[in-house]
C-alpha angles and dihedrals in degrees: 000000000000108000120236091232090057090051091052092050091051092048094051130217094316093058090228119144116245112252123241113237107270098182091108088063092058096049109020125187124205114213093174102063121112101070115154130231091164134044118246089252091053091051090051091047093053091047094049092044091051091052090048091051091050090051097044105030103018131187131279113245114191098189114084092206090058093047089052090052091051091048092049090054093053104267120137111251127191107200092192095059099022089232118151120198116196118200117232093239091050091049092050091049092051093045090053091066094061114108112237091208135020142151124256103209121222128202085248106050090214087068097049110125131226108217116200137016111067093325119119127189131189126219124189126240117302135197109013116146092212135058126202141193135155089251099050104023121215111327141153109286119260136195088252090057090049090050092051092050090048091053092048089051091050094053094045111091092198094056112078110185139029115252131191086259093180135005110255094226093175088069119075115250093245090059103028097091091050096053096041095050091043088054092047091052096045100041097039139034094200122103113287131225117228129205115245099211104133141318094282099052092043093051091051092049092048089055092050091051091047092051094043091052092044094236134153117235089256093050091050092052094045097072140004118277100160139017147203140204122235121202117199117218099247127246101052104310137120111197128209104265092041092051089047090052093052091050096045097047096042092048090051093045093242124142118268127183117208109212123176109201096219110174108184111235095024120041091006136040115286091241119083093228091053092048091050091050091052091046091051098049093046092048091048092051092052092044090052092054091054092050092049088056094046122358108225094025110161107253140155135211109243119210119192102148111150134133141254132242097255095208093058106015091235119143116259123207135188089034126147087247092057091048092053090044091053092053092047091047089058089057092049093048091049089050090064096033098242129138112255132230121198134156148226108230144157140195096214114121092216143031097272141122092284091055091049096048095044092048092049092047089053092045093050091052090051094049095044088049090057097243118180098201124039109193126193089023096143128040102005111146139160095022092305097310094107135044107209123201092204092048089048092058093042091051094048088054091050093046091053090053092048094047091049086052090056092059113111119250109251112222122190135119093276093050092046086062095220093163091051092049089053092046099052117072122219110285092020130113138242100223096108104032119123088242091057095042092054093051113022099099095057102022098100139037111258118204123232095208112014115086131225094186122130118244093265095054091042092052093048090055094054105278091262116178122218094268092052090049089048090055090057094041097053089056091049091050090052090050090052094047116124119196111236115244122260125186110260094237091051091050092047092051091047094050092045093052092048092051093049095048093046090051089050092052099254117237132298119229113261125231 
């Protein structure tokens, strides 16, 4: 066995354990993407059929400004019905201008994200109206909840951007976007997610990001510093605020993800192929609008095809259908050369085994599909209605394990352990070899939450299951949180703008 004295020598005079290199958590690579749920011919057939549907049936676009942009680019627009028909050749031309890879720039350059290629990034849950913890129970989300989730995201190496983890329902709608983005910029230096709820709210959020990053207007427009997610109104409709969001973000050169919410059996055909076809044609239509506004605008193909529980009509997540859809969506996104967004989600109303298995099923589909952005990967509960603090911590633990599993296997003479193999006789052990002693403290991933105790040790320490330990750990993480530095002049400008816009009444969402 490894001697205690040897452990103390390795730890040094402080007695602290050496830390395993965590750089892979901050900038993960996925060597296992590219699995196939469809043949190449089937991918091509879905793509060509989607283009034909766009040309013959079209999509309904409720915003007149967006219809005018489509018409100016050569699409056929019916102002009486709001239907927009995009020719196949026009769609292919517009899709060809989309960058296959780009960088999303963070306030702290160390947290800037490469989108595309074999990179993969993980974002926490976004959008639930409720928050939940063992201490508080399930309750309407507050700004304090949002701040805590932002701080947990900041301290988690494996989470790469700040999401609107919970709606701050204690803040009026006309001011909510101001306070949430101000919090995201002050309490984190990772890229922030913005609400796309109309021209006014977006302009105010852009200004907060610009001031928080200390950028000129020209510098802000020159490259992406923030992003939003656009959901189409399946089937085949772009509503007013979503169209505004596409236009605003594309015009400003900021990242926008186009995500049809195609639930098979409800807003999409009950067959998986039909749901994928609808997803593809809606995503293509939205992508085309962004490229009309600004050729080369940084965008991503959002895939959220899942199914409903047919007895109740409720959305179902982490299903085998959603896993196959995620893999197939990767093929469709690669067909048009666009970065892919997927998710890790669950229907379970609590942080239990069902929630873990469904989340992992969803995550595996995303990774096998070669996704570049995994949204909702920490804290998603109750089909997206609740952001759970315990689930957040459990998911971060699981993500760290998965990302460590994505690391390549290093093979050289030292790693092959030739000296150790020669040193240990048949039937012996490697505990005390020089090779082991030089590496044992950082050789393996060690979990923060999951236990490897035997039943006796576990019982002596209170028989706490993983969810109970997660409840304690999320409080410890908040206690350990350190706010990232921001130049004093940037903070002053940020606070001043917030105060002025709050005094002026902010901006109401548009619809």
